[in-house]
A tleap script that builds the chain and sets N, CA, C and O, in Angstrom:
source leaprc.protein.ff14SB
mol = sequence {
  NMET ARG THR LEU ARG GLU VAL SER CYS GLY
  GLU THR VAL ARG VAL THR ARG ILE SER GLY
  GLU GLY ALA VAL LYS ARG ARG ILE MET ASP
  MET GLY ILE VAL LYS GLY VAL GLU VAL TYR
  VAL ARG LYS VAL ALA PRO LEU GLY ASP PRO
  VAL GLU VAL THR VAL ARG GLY TYR GLU LEU
  SER LEU ARG ARG ALA ASP ALA GLY ILE ILE
  ALA VAL CGLU
}
set mol.1.N position { 8.055 -7.048 25.466 }
set mol.1.CA position { 7.550 -7.066 24.103 }
set mol.1.C position { 8.344 -8.134 23.353 }
set mol.1.O position { 9.567 -8.211 23.465 }
set mol.2.N position { 7.636 -8.942 22.601 }
set mol.2.CA position { 8.207 -10.055 21.823 }
set mol.2.C position { 8.262 -9.669 20.356 }
set mol.2.O position { 7.399 -8.939 19.869 }
set mol.3.N position { 9.276 -10.160 19.650 }
set mol.3.CA position { 9.373 -9.859 18.236 }
set mol.3.C position { 9.126 -11.170 17.422 }
set mol.3.O position { 9.118 -12.266 17.982 }
set mol.4.N position { 8.933 -11.025 16.135 }
set mol.4.CA position { 8.713 -12.189 15.328 }
set mol.4.C position { 9.970 -13.089 15.284 }
set mol.4.O position { 9.872 -14.289 15.024 }
set mol.5.N position { 11.095 -12.516 15.530 }
set mol.5.CA position { 12.339 -13.271 15.536 }
set mol.5.C position { 12.371 -14.298 16.645 }
set mol.5.O position { 13.065 -15.308 16.522 }
set mol.6.N position { 11.619 -14.064 17.760 }
set mol.6.CA position { 11.613 -14.903 18.900 }
set mol.6.C position { 10.548 -15.946 18.928 }
set mol.6.O position { 10.505 -16.753 19.858 }
set mol.7.N position { 9.655 -15.966 17.913 }
set mol.7.CA position { 8.521 -16.830 17.882 }
set mol.7.C position { 8.948 -18.226 17.455 }
set mol.7.O position { 9.770 -18.383 16.552 }
set mol.8.N position { 8.377 -19.254 18.119 }
set mol.8.CA position { 8.745 -20.660 17.784 }
set mol.8.C position { 8.001 -21.138 16.527 }
set mol.8.O position { 6.975 -20.585 16.131 }
set mol.9.N position { 8.555 -22.165 15.936 }
set mol.9.CA position { 7.988 -22.727 14.703 }
set mol.9.C position { 6.620 -23.351 15.068 }
set mol.9.O position { 6.510 -24.002 16.107 }
set mol.10.N position { 5.611 -23.169 14.257 }
set mol.10.CA position { 4.302 -23.685 14.479 }
set mol.10.C position { 3.401 -22.783 15.253 }
set mol.10.O position { 2.260 -23.157 15.525 }
set mol.11.N position { 3.844 -21.629 15.617 }
set mol.11.CA position { 3.090 -20.639 16.459 }
set mol.11.C position { 2.401 -19.560 15.602 }
set mol.11.O position { 2.988 -19.102 14.622 }
set mol.12.N position { 1.219 -19.161 15.935 }
set mol.12.CA position { 0.543 -18.069 15.253 }
set mol.12.C position { 0.492 -16.875 16.197 }
set mol.12.O position { 0.094 -17.004 17.355 }
set mol.13.N position { 0.907 -15.694 15.685 }
set mol.13.CA position { 0.908 -14.434 16.469 }
set mol.13.C position { 0.256 -13.320 15.627 }
set mol.13.O position { 0.030 -13.440 14.423 }
set mol.14.N position { -0.033 -12.211 16.371 }
set mol.14.CA position { -0.624 -11.044 15.784 }
set mol.14.C position { 0.370 -9.874 15.854 }
set mol.14.O position { 0.946 -9.617 16.911 }
set mol.15.N position { 0.576 -9.156 14.721 }
set mol.15.CA position { 1.488 -8.090 14.675 }
set mol.15.C position { 0.906 -6.870 15.493 }
set mol.15.O position { -0.258 -6.500 15.335 }
set mol.16.N position { 1.744 -6.290 16.339 }
set mol.16.CA position { 1.267 -5.120 17.115 }
set mol.16.C position { 1.953 -3.856 16.668 }
set mol.16.O position { 1.400 -2.767 16.823 }
set mol.17.N position { 3.206 -3.978 16.088 }
set mol.17.CA position { 3.946 -2.768 15.714 }
set mol.17.C position { 5.074 -3.128 14.816 }
set mol.17.O position { 5.633 -4.219 14.923 }
set mol.18.N position { 5.423 -2.239 13.931 }
set mol.18.CA position { 6.675 -2.344 13.149 }
set mol.18.C position { 7.568 -1.189 13.457 }
set mol.18.O position { 7.213 -0.045 13.175 }
set mol.19.N position { 8.733 -1.448 14.035 }
set mol.19.CA position { 9.556 -0.376 14.583 }
set mol.19.C position { 10.659 0.092 13.645 }
set mol.19.O position { 11.437 0.954 14.050 }
set mol.20.N position { 10.782 -0.407 12.436 }
set mol.20.CA position { 11.796 -0.008 11.537 }
set mol.20.C position { 11.479 1.360 10.955 }
set mol.20.O position { 10.460 1.967 11.286 }
set mol.21.N position { 12.345 1.831 10.102 }
set mol.21.CA position { 12.184 3.147 9.493 }
set mol.21.C position { 12.532 3.047 7.974 }
set mol.21.O position { 13.249 2.153 7.525 }
set mol.22.N position { 11.993 3.994 7.249 }
set mol.22.CA position { 12.351 4.115 5.813 }
set mol.22.C position { 11.989 2.912 4.898 }
set mol.22.O position { 10.900 2.339 4.936 }
set mol.23.N position { 12.960 2.607 4.118 }
set mol.23.CA position { 12.720 1.547 3.049 }
set mol.23.C position { 12.418 0.225 3.608 }
set mol.23.O position { 11.591 -0.505 3.062 }
set mol.24.N position { 13.066 -0.128 4.698 }
set mol.24.CA position { 12.846 -1.495 5.292 }
set mol.24.C position { 11.438 -1.619 5.823 }
set mol.24.O position { 10.769 -2.619 5.564 }
set mol.25.N position { 10.970 -0.624 6.562 }
set mol.25.CA position { 9.613 -0.667 7.046 }
set mol.25.C position { 8.544 -0.679 5.895 }
set mol.25.O position { 7.535 -1.380 5.964 }
set mol.26.N position { 8.812 0.089 4.903 }
set mol.26.CA position { 7.897 0.169 3.762 }
set mol.26.C position { 7.854 -1.199 3.028 }
set mol.26.O position { 6.791 -1.669 2.621 }
set mol.27.N position { 9.051 -1.818 2.875 }
set mol.27.CA position { 9.109 -3.134 2.183 }
set mol.27.C position { 8.331 -4.226 2.957 }
set mol.27.O position { 7.640 -5.052 2.359 }
set mol.28.N position { 8.461 -4.209 4.295 }
set mol.28.CA position { 7.726 -5.150 5.112 }
set mol.28.C position { 6.241 -4.932 5.013 }
set mol.28.O position { 5.469 -5.885 4.905 }
set mol.29.N position { 5.827 -3.644 5.051 }
set mol.29.CA position { 4.371 -3.344 4.950 }
set mol.29.C position { 3.863 -3.695 3.608 }
set mol.29.O position { 2.732 -4.172 3.512 }
set mol.30.N position { 4.622 -3.494 2.528 }
set mol.30.CA position { 4.211 -3.851 1.161 }
set mol.30.C position { 3.992 -5.371 1.030 }
set mol.30.O position { 3.219 -5.824 0.187 }
set mol.31.N position { 4.664 -6.122 1.852 }
set mol.31.CA position { 4.507 -7.583 1.752 }
set mol.31.C position { 3.259 -8.029 2.488 }
set mol.31.O position { 2.943 -9.218 2.465 }
set mol.32.N position { 2.546 -7.141 3.131 }
set mol.32.CA position { 1.290 -7.495 3.793 }
set mol.32.C position { 1.401 -7.626 5.299 }
set mol.32.O position { 0.427 -7.981 5.963 }
set mol.33.N position { 2.570 -7.345 5.847 }
set mol.33.CA position { 2.759 -7.470 7.311 }
set mol.33.C position { 2.515 -6.079 7.859 }
set mol.33.O position { 3.386 -5.211 7.808 }
set mol.34.N position { 1.260 -5.875 8.408 }
set mol.34.CA position { 0.840 -4.628 8.988 }
set mol.34.C position { 0.276 -4.898 10.354 }
set mol.34.O position { 0.097 -6.051 10.745 }
set mol.35.N position { -0.008 -3.831 11.093 }
set mol.35.CA position { -0.525 -3.987 12.489 }
set mol.35.C position { -1.860 -4.744 12.381 }
set mol.35.O position { -2.702 -4.441 11.535 }
set mol.36.N position { -2.021 -5.733 13.265 }
set mol.36.CA position { -3.276 -6.407 13.372 }
set mol.36.C position { -3.339 -7.702 12.560 }
set mol.36.O position { -4.253 -8.491 12.800 }
set mol.37.N position { -2.442 -7.975 11.625 }
set mol.37.CA position { -2.487 -9.194 10.838 }
set mol.37.C position { -1.893 -10.366 11.584 }
set mol.37.O position { -0.956 -10.231 12.371 }
set mol.38.N position { -2.481 -11.542 11.303 }
set mol.38.CA position { -1.967 -12.781 11.938 }
set mol.38.C position { -0.870 -13.335 11.110 }
set mol.38.O position { -0.954 -13.335 9.882 }
set mol.39.N position { 0.207 -13.831 11.774 }
set mol.39.CA position { 1.338 -14.429 11.114 }
set mol.39.C position { 1.576 -15.823 11.682 }
set mol.39.O position { 1.633 -15.986 12.900 }
set mol.40.N position { 1.709 -16.797 10.854 }
set mol.40.CA position { 1.987 -18.173 11.273 }
set mol.40.C position { 3.414 -18.516 10.857 }
set mol.40.O position { 3.770 -18.451 9.681 }
set mol.41.N position { 4.238 -18.892 11.873 }
set mol.41.CA position { 5.650 -19.248 11.624 }
set mol.41.C position { 5.701 -20.684 11.190 }
set mol.41.O position { 5.445 -21.589 11.985 }
set mol.42.N position { 6.051 -20.918 9.856 }
set mol.42.CA position { 6.088 -22.271 9.298 }
set mol.42.C position { 7.336 -22.961 9.623 }
set mol.42.O position { 7.326 -24.053 10.190 }
set mol.43.N position { 8.486 -22.318 9.258 }
set mol.43.CA position { 9.804 -22.935 9.437 }
set mol.43.C position { 10.840 -21.880 9.847 }
set mol.43.O position { 10.732 -20.693 9.541 }
set mol.44.N position { 11.850 -22.394 10.558 }
set mol.44.CA position { 13.015 -21.507 10.840 }
set mol.44.C position { 14.212 -22.323 10.393 }
set mol.44.O position { 14.350 -23.487 10.769 }
set mol.45.N position { 15.091 -21.711 9.580 }
set mol.45.CA position { 16.255 -22.387 9.067 }
set mol.45.C position { 17.145 -22.832 10.176 }
set mol.45.O position { 17.082 -22.258 11.263 }
set mol.46.N position { 17.994 -23.847 9.962 }
set mol.46.CA position { 18.814 -24.365 11.033 }
set mol.46.C position { 19.709 -23.294 11.776 }
set mol.46.O position { 19.930 -23.366 12.985 }
set mol.47.N position { 20.168 -22.372 11.023 }
set mol.47.CA position { 20.973 -21.282 11.673 }
set mol.47.C position { 20.151 -20.063 12.049 }
set mol.47.O position { 20.684 -19.030 12.454 }
set mol.48.N position { 18.810 -20.209 11.902 }
set mol.48.CA position { 17.939 -19.089 12.326 }
set mol.48.C position { 17.583 -18.077 11.268 }
set mol.48.O position { 16.756 -17.195 11.501 }
set mol.49.N position { 18.217 -18.196 10.066 }
set mol.49.CA position { 17.982 -17.216 9.036 }
set mol.49.C position { 17.885 -17.889 7.716 }
set mol.49.O position { 18.835 -18.566 7.323 }
set mol.50.N position { 16.749 -17.747 6.961 }
set mol.50.CA position { 15.625 -16.960 7.189 }
set mol.50.C position { 14.501 -17.645 7.987 }
set mol.50.O position { 14.592 -18.819 8.347 }
set mol.51.N position { 13.468 -16.887 8.240 }
set mol.51.CA position { 12.242 -17.453 8.934 }
set mol.51.C position { 11.139 -17.475 7.848 }
set mol.51.O position { 10.891 -16.462 7.194 }
set mol.52.N position { 10.515 -18.581 7.675 }
set mol.52.CA position { 9.439 -18.735 6.737 }
set mol.52.C position { 8.095 -18.579 7.428 }
set mol.52.O position { 7.818 -19.300 8.387 }
set mol.53.N position { 7.268 -17.679 6.982 }
set mol.53.CA position { 5.981 -17.427 7.631 }
set mol.53.C position { 4.829 -17.431 6.564 }
set mol.53.O position { 5.056 -17.283 5.363 }
set mol.54.N position { 3.605 -17.608 7.081 }
set mol.54.CA position { 2.448 -17.529 6.218 }
set mol.54.C position { 1.637 -16.281 6.680 }
set mol.54.O position { 1.228 -16.174 7.837 }
set mol.55.N position { 1.428 -15.350 5.721 }
set mol.55.CA position { 0.720 -14.119 5.958 }
set mol.55.C position { -0.370 -13.964 4.896 }
set mol.55.O position { -0.086 -14.006 3.699 }
set mol.56.N position { -1.650 -13.780 5.351 }
set mol.56.CA position { -2.732 -13.608 4.441 }
set mol.56.C position { -2.805 -14.652 3.364 }
set mol.56.O position { -3.136 -14.336 2.221 }
set mol.57.N position { -2.498 -15.913 3.703 }
set mol.57.CA position { -2.649 -17.016 2.767 }
set mol.57.C position { -1.457 -17.252 1.855 }
set mol.57.O position { -1.562 -18.099 0.968 }
set mol.58.N position { -0.341 -16.572 2.005 }
set mol.58.CA position { 0.816 -16.869 1.118 }
set mol.58.C position { 2.045 -16.988 1.979 }
set mol.58.O position { 2.112 -16.446 3.082 }
set mol.59.N position { 3.025 -17.713 1.453 }
set mol.59.CA position { 4.288 -17.974 2.188 }
set mol.59.C position { 5.277 -16.831 1.875 }
set mol.59.O position { 5.310 -16.275 0.777 }
set mol.60.N position { 6.061 -16.525 2.887 }
set mol.60.CA position { 7.003 -15.410 2.797 }
set mol.60.C position { 8.226 -15.751 3.665 }
set mol.60.O position { 8.099 -16.281 4.768 }
set mol.61.N position { 9.394 -15.434 3.138 }
set mol.61.CA position { 10.630 -15.651 3.916 }
set mol.61.C position { 11.172 -14.277 4.295 }
set mol.61.O position { 11.280 -13.377 3.463 }
set mol.62.N position { 11.502 -14.145 5.551 }
set mol.62.CA position { 12.020 -12.921 6.140 }
set mol.62.C position { 13.412 -13.136 6.694 }
set mol.62.O position { 13.695 -14.180 7.281 }
set mol.63.N position { 14.262 -12.182 6.519 }
set mol.63.CA position { 15.595 -12.222 7.153 }
set mol.63.C position { 15.381 -12.059 8.646 }
set mol.63.O position { 14.419 -11.422 9.075 }
set mol.64.N position { 16.269 -12.628 9.431 }
set mol.64.CA position { 16.157 -12.580 10.875 }
set mol.64.C position { 16.216 -11.164 11.394 }
set mol.64.O position { 15.554 -10.841 12.380 }
set mol.65.N position { 17.004 -10.301 10.746 }
set mol.65.CA position { 17.076 -8.901 11.146 }
set mol.65.C position { 15.759 -8.147 10.903 }
set mol.65.O position { 15.364 -7.293 11.697 }
set mol.66.N position { 15.082 -8.485 9.777 }
set mol.66.CA position { 13.781 -7.882 9.535 }
set mol.66.C position { 12.695 -8.390 10.460 }
set mol.66.O position { 11.790 -7.647 10.840 }
set mol.67.N position { 12.790 -9.668 10.823 }
set mol.67.CA position { 11.816 -10.214 11.755 }
set mol.67.C position { 12.015 -9.611 13.138 }
set mol.67.O position { 11.079 -9.617 13.938 }
set mol.68.N position { 13.185 -9.098 13.447 }
set mol.68.CA position { 13.463 -8.514 14.722 }
set mol.68.C position { 12.818 -7.155 14.959 }
set mol.68.O position { 12.736 -6.723 16.108 }
set mol.69.N position { 12.345 -6.448 13.897 }
set mol.69.CA position { 11.696 -5.196 14.062 }
set mol.69.C position { 10.240 -5.278 14.095 }
set mol.69.O position { 9.583 -4.243 14.203 }
set mol.70.N position { 9.635 -6.505 14.006 }
set mol.70.CA position { 8.172 -6.698 13.977 }
set mol.70.C position { 7.777 -7.169 15.364 }
set mol.70.O position { 8.131 -8.274 15.775 }
set mol.71.N position { 7.060 -6.351 16.071 }
set mol.71.CA position { 6.613 -6.629 17.461 }
set mol.71.C position { 5.297 -7.440 17.318 }
set mol.71.O position { 4.431 -7.068 16.527 }
set mol.72.N position { 5.149 -8.558 18.091 }
set mol.72.CA position { 3.988 -9.418 18.048 }
set mol.72.C position { 3.466 -9.720 19.439 }
set mol.72.O position { 4.138 -9.465 20.439 }
set mol.73.N position { 2.225 -10.281 19.492 }
set mol.73.CA position { 1.682 -10.729 20.757 }
set mol.73.C position { 1.003 -12.062 20.515 }
set mol.73.O position { 0.458 -12.656 21.445 }
savepdb mol mol.pdb
quit
């Protein structure tokens, strides 16, 4: 299973699962990242944190730790 943290720049993936709990999982889902949505990885910062993605037509920056709990295919 691959996570959003491992996706290369310029790649589009589909979310299969969010494995976090509590407030972190709720915050990610409130940003529009839910099961089945497509996510395009726009940029990754030089040190890997944050990751800039496009979700549902808007840009979003995620911490590397948060991207690690989002399973993709």
